C-alpha positions as CSV (number, residue, x, y, z in Angstrom):
1,M,-88.6,-70.2,-79.9
2,T,-88.0,-66.7,-78.6
3,P,-86.5,-64.4,-81.2
4,D,-82.9,-63.2,-80.5
5,P,-83.1,-59.6,-79.0
6,I,-80.1,-58.6,-81.2
7,L,-81.9,-59.9,-84.3
8,I,-85.0,-57.9,-83.3
9,A,-82.9,-54.8,-82.9
10,E,-81.1,-55.3,-86.2
11,T,-84.4,-55.9,-88.0
12,V,-86.0,-52.8,-86.6
13,V,-83.0,-50.7,-87.7
14,L,-83.3,-52.3,-91.2
15,L,-87.0,-51.5,-91.4
16,L,-86.5,-47.9,-90.3
17,G,-83.7,-47.4,-92.9
18,A,-85.9,-49.0,-95.6
19,S,-88.8,-46.8,-94.5
20,A,-86.8,-43.6,-95.0
21,F,-85.4,-44.8,-98.3
22,A,-88.8,-45.9,-99.6
23,G,-90.4,-42.6,-98.5
24,V,-87.9,-40.7,-100.6
25,L,-88.4,-43.0,-103.6
26,A,-92.2,-42.7,-103.2
27,G,-92.0,-38.9,-103.8
28,L,-89.1,-39.2,-106.3
29,F,-90.7,-41.7,-108.6
30,G,-94.4,-41.7,-107.6
31,I,-94.1,-45.4,-106.8
32,G,-95.5,-45.6,-103.2
33,G,-92.4,-47.4,-102.0
34,G,-93.6,-50.9,-102.6
35,A,-90.7,-51.9,-104.8
36,V,-88.5,-51.3,-101.7
37,F,-90.7,-52.8,-99.1
38,V,-91.6,-56.1,-100.7
39,P,-88.0,-57.5,-100.9
40,V,-87.1,-56.1,-97.4
41,L,-90.3,-57.4,-95.8
42,Y,-89.9,-60.8,-97.4
43,Q,-86.4,-61.2,-95.9
44,T,-87.6,-59.9,-92.6
45,F,-90.4,-62.4,-92.3
46,G,-88.0,-65.2,-93.2
47,L,-85.7,-64.1,-90.4
48,F,-88.5,-64.4,-87.9
49,G,-89.5,-67.9,-89.1
50,V,-92.7,-67.0,-91.0
51,D,-94.0,-69.9,-93.1
52,P,-92.5,-69.6,-96.6
53,D,-95.9,-70.5,-98.1
54,V,-97.3,-67.2,-96.9
55,S,-94.3,-64.9,-96.5
56,M,-94.5,-63.4,-100.0
57,Q,-98.2,-62.8,-99.7
58,L,-97.7,-61.2,-96.3
59,A,-94.9,-59.0,-97.7
60,I,-97.0,-57.8,-100.7
61,G,-100.1,-57.2,-98.5
62,S,-98.2,-55.3,-95.9
63,S,-96.4,-53.3,-98.6
64,L,-99.7,-52.2,-100.1
65,A,-100.9,-51.1,-96.6
66,I,-97.8,-48.9,-96.4
67,V,-98.3,-47.6,-99.9
68,V,-101.6,-46.0,-98.9
69,P,-100.2,-43.2,-96.8
70,T,-97.0,-42.7,-98.8
71,S,-99.0,-42.4,-102.1
72,I,-101.5,-39.9,-100.5
73,R,-98.6,-37.8,-99.2
74,S,-96.8,-38.1,-102.5
75,V,-99.7,-36.9,-104.6
76,M,-100.3,-34.0,-102.3
77,S,-96.7,-33.0,-102.7
78,H,-96.7,-33.2,-106.5
79,R,-100.0,-31.4,-106.6
80,A,-98.3,-28.3,-105.3
81,H,-96.2,-28.4,-108.4
82,G,-99.2,-28.6,-110.7
83,A,-97.9,-31.7,-112.4
84,V,-100.7,-34.3,-111.6
85,D,-103.0,-35.3,-114.5
86,F,-106.2,-35.5,-112.5
87,E,-108.3,-36.0,-115.7
88,L,-106.5,-39.4,-116.2
89,L,-107.0,-40.3,-112.6
90,R,-110.7,-39.5,-112.7
91,S,-111.1,-41.8,-115.8
92,W,-109.4,-44.6,-113.8
93,I,-111.3,-44.1,-110.5
94,V,-113.2,-47.4,-111.0
95,I,-111.0,-49.3,-113.5
96,V,-107.7,-49.3,-111.6
97,P,-109.3,-50.5,-108.3
98,L,-111.0,-53.3,-110.2
99,G,-107.7,-54.4,-111.6
100,A,-106.1,-54.2,-108.1
101,V,-108.8,-56.5,-106.6
102,A,-108.2,-59.0,-109.4
103,G,-104.5,-58.9,-108.9
104,A,-104.9,-59.4,-105.1
105,A,-107.2,-62.4,-105.7
106,I,-104.6,-64.0,-108.0
107,A,-101.8,-63.3,-105.4
108,A,-103.8,-65.0,-102.7
109,A,-104.4,-68.1,-104.8
110,I,-100.9,-68.8,-106.2
111,S,-97.7,-69.9,-104.5
112,S,-95.0,-67.7,-102.9
113,E,-92.5,-68.9,-105.5
114,A,-94.8,-67.9,-108.4
115,L,-95.2,-64.4,-106.8
116,R,-91.5,-64.0,-106.5
117,S,-91.0,-65.0,-110.1
118,I,-93.7,-62.5,-111.3
119,F,-92.1,-59.7,-109.2
120,A,-88.6,-60.4,-110.5
121,V,-89.5,-60.7,-114.2
122,I,-91.6,-57.5,-114.2
123,A,-88.9,-55.6,-112.3
124,F,-86.2,-56.8,-114.6
125,V,-88.1,-55.8,-117.8
126,I,-89.0,-52.4,-116.6
127,G,-85.5,-51.8,-115.2
128,V,-83.9,-52.7,-118.6
129,Q,-86.3,-50.4,-120.4
130,L,-85.4,-47.5,-118.0
131,L,-81.7,-48.0,-118.5
132,I,-82.1,-48.1,-122.3
133,G,-83.7,-44.7,-122.1
134,K,-86.1,-43.3,-124.6
135,L,-87.6,-46.0,-126.7
136,P,-87.2,-45.7,-130.5
137,F,-90.9,-45.4,-130.9
138,T,-94.0,-44.0,-129.2
139,L,-97.6,-45.2,-129.3
140,G,-99.0,-41.8,-129.8
141,T,-98.7,-38.1,-129.3
142,D,-101.3,-38.1,-126.5
143,L,-103.0,-40.6,-124.2
144,P,-105.5,-43.0,-125.9
145,G,-109.3,-42.7,-125.7
146,R,-111.6,-44.2,-123.1
147,L,-111.2,-47.8,-124.2
148,G,-107.4,-47.6,-124.4
149,R,-107.2,-46.0,-121.0
150,W,-109.5,-48.6,-119.5
151,I,-107.4,-51.5,-120.8
152,A,-104.2,-49.8,-119.5
153,G,-105.9,-49.1,-116.1
154,I,-107.0,-52.7,-115.6
155,F,-103.5,-54.0,-116.5
156,I,-101.7,-51.5,-114.2
157,G,-104.0,-52.2,-111.3
158,M,-103.8,-55.9,-111.6
159,V,-100.0,-56.1,-112.0
160,A,-99.4,-53.5,-109.3
161,A,-101.4,-55.5,-106.7
162,L,-99.6,-58.7,-107.7
163,M,-96.3,-57.0,-107.0
164,G,-97.4,-55.1,-103.9
165,I,-96.5,-51.7,-105.5
166,G,-98.4,-48.6,-106.3
167,G,-98.2,-49.0,-110.0
168,G,-96.0,-46.0,-110.6
169,V,-93.4,-47.9,-112.6
170,L,-96.1,-49.1,-115.0
171,N,-97.9,-45.8,-115.3
172,N,-94.7,-44.0,-115.9
173,T,-94.0,-46.2,-118.9
174,F,-97.6,-45.9,-120.1
175,M,-97.7,-42.1,-120.0
176,T,-94.2,-41.5,-121.5
177,L,-95.0,-43.9,-124.4
178,Y,-97.9,-41.6,-125.2
179,G,-95.8,-38.4,-125.2
180,R,-96.2,-37.2,-121.6
181,S,-93.2,-35.9,-119.7
182,I,-91.5,-38.1,-117.1
183,H,-92.2,-35.5,-114.5
184,Q,-95.9,-35.5,-115.2
185,A,-95.9,-39.3,-115.3
186,V,-94.2,-39.5,-111.9
187,A,-96.6,-37.0,-110.3
188,T,-99.7,-38.8,-111.7
189,S,-98.3,-42.2,-110.6
190,A,-98.6,-41.1,-107.0
191,G,-102.4,-40.8,-107.6
192,V,-102.4,-44.2,-109.3
193,G,-100.8,-45.6,-106.1
194,V,-103.8,-44.4,-104.1
195,L,-106.2,-46.1,-106.6
196,V,-104.3,-49.4,-106.4
197,S,-103.3,-49.6,-102.7
198,I,-106.7,-49.0,-101.0
199,P,-108.7,-51.7,-102.7
200,G,-105.6,-54.0,-102.9
201,L,-105.2,-53.6,-99.1
202,V,-108.8,-54.6,-98.5
203,A,-108.5,-57.6,-100.8
204,F,-105.4,-58.9,-99.1
205,V,-107.1,-58.7,-95.7
206,I,-110.0,-60.7,-97.0
207,G,-107.9,-63.1,-99.0
208,G,-105.7,-64.1,-96.0
209,W,-108.4,-63.9,-93.3
210,G,-108.1,-66.8,-90.8
211,H,-105.1,-68.4,-92.6
212,P,-103.5,-70.8,-90.0
213,D,-99.9,-70.2,-91.0
214,L,-99.9,-66.4,-90.5
215,P,-97.9,-64.9,-87.6
216,A,-99.5,-63.2,-84.6
217,W,-101.0,-59.7,-85.1
218,S,-101.8,-60.3,-88.7
219,L,-104.9,-58.9,-90.3
220,G,-105.3,-61.2,-93.2
221,Y,-102.1,-60.8,-95.3
222,I,-101.3,-57.6,-93.4
223,S,-98.7,-57.5,-90.6
224,L,-99.8,-54.8,-88.2
225,P,-96.5,-54.5,-86.3
226,V,-94.7,-53.8,-89.6
227,I,-97.2,-51.1,-90.5
228,L,-96.7,-49.4,-87.2
229,I,-92.9,-49.4,-87.5
230,V,-92.6,-48.5,-91.2
231,A,-95.5,-46.3,-92.4
232,P,-95.0,-43.2,-90.2
233,L,-91.3,-42.7,-91.2
234,A,-91.9,-43.5,-94.9
235,T,-94.7,-41.0,-95.0
236,L,-92.5,-38.4,-93.3
237,F,-89.8,-38.7,-95.9
238,T,-92.1,-38.7,-99.0
239,P,-92.1,-34.9,-99.6
240,L,-88.3,-34.8,-99.8
241,G,-88.5,-37.2,-102.7
242,A,-91.1,-35.1,-104.4
243,R,-88.9,-32.0,-104.2
244,L,-86.0,-34.0,-105.6
245,A,-88.1,-35.3,-108.5
246,H,-88.6,-31.7,-109.8
247,R,-84.9,-30.9,-109.6
248,L,-83.5,-33.9,-111.4
249,T,-83.5,-34.5,-115.2
250,K,-85.5,-37.1,-117.0
251,R,-82.5,-39.2,-117.6
252,Q,-81.3,-39.1,-114.0
253,L,-84.7,-40.3,-112.9
254,Q,-84.7,-43.2,-115.4
255,V,-81.2,-44.4,-114.7
256,G,-81.6,-44.2,-110.9
257,F,-84.8,-46.2,-110.8
258,G,-83.6,-48.6,-113.5
259,V,-80.5,-49.6,-111.5
260,Y,-82.6,-50.1,-108.4
261,L,-85.2,-52.3,-110.1
262,L,-82.5,-54.5,-111.6
263,T,-80.9,-55.0,-108.2
264,V,-84.3,-56.0,-106.8
265,A,-84.9,-58.4,-109.6
266,L,-81.5,-60.0,-109.2
267,R,-82.1,-60.6,-105.5
268,F,-85.4,-62.4,-106.2
269,F,-84.0,-64.5,-109.0
270,I,-81.3,-65.6,-106.5
271,S,-83.9,-66.6,-103.9
272,L,-85.6,-68.8,-106.5
273,I,-82.4,-70.9,-107.2
C-alpha cells in the first residue's frame, strides 16, 4: 500500500517540529533529545505500518543515532560556560559505554510492550522527583569514589540505552544528590549523552541487523530516512537550549522537565492499555 501523500507531509512537519523542540531540550537539560524523539518516532512508525514487534526498538535505536550529534553540540556549547565536569566524564569513559551496550542488548531481546513499560515507569518516577523539587536528603557533599562512580555509570548507561536517551535525566539526579548544582549536572549530562549514544548506536545496528520485519532503508534498528530528516535541525537548535539553561533558575529547569516527562509517561501508559 502506497502511503498517503498528505500523511507523509504531515509526518515530515511533525518530525521537523519535534527536531527543533528536542534540539532546544538537548541544550537546555543536557538530555540529547531522546525523551522527545522516542515517543514521536514510535507514533510515526505506527502511522507508516511498521511491525509493532520492532517499532519500539526502531524508535529507540533511531533516537540514539540522533542523540550523537545533539549531545556533541550540547557539550561544546556548555563547555563555553565552563560548567562541564570533565573529571567525572573521564572516569566514565569505559564504564558508561559498557552499560549502554548491555542496555542495547536487553532492548533487542525483549518485547516492544516491555520496552514501552520501562520507558514509561522510569520517565514517571523521574518526572515526579523533579516536580517535588529538592529531596529532603542528599547522599553526600561530593561525588562518591571510584567504585561508587562506576556503579552509577553502569546503571546510567544501561538504563539510558534501554530508553533511547542520552542519560541526562539520570545523571542530573545522580550529581544533584551528591551536592552538585543543577547547572553543572545539566552541562555534564551532555557529555554523558556522547558516552551513551555512540556505543548504543553501534549495538542497536548489530542487534537488529537482518531482521525481516524492519522497513526499507533501515540499518539494524536505525531508520536512515528519519536520521536525515531529524538530526540536522535538532543539532542546529541545541545551542539555543544551552544558552537558556544558563539563564533559568534551578527550579524552573526542574519543573519544566518534570512536566514534560510526566506527559510522555502518560502517553506510553495509554498505549499499553
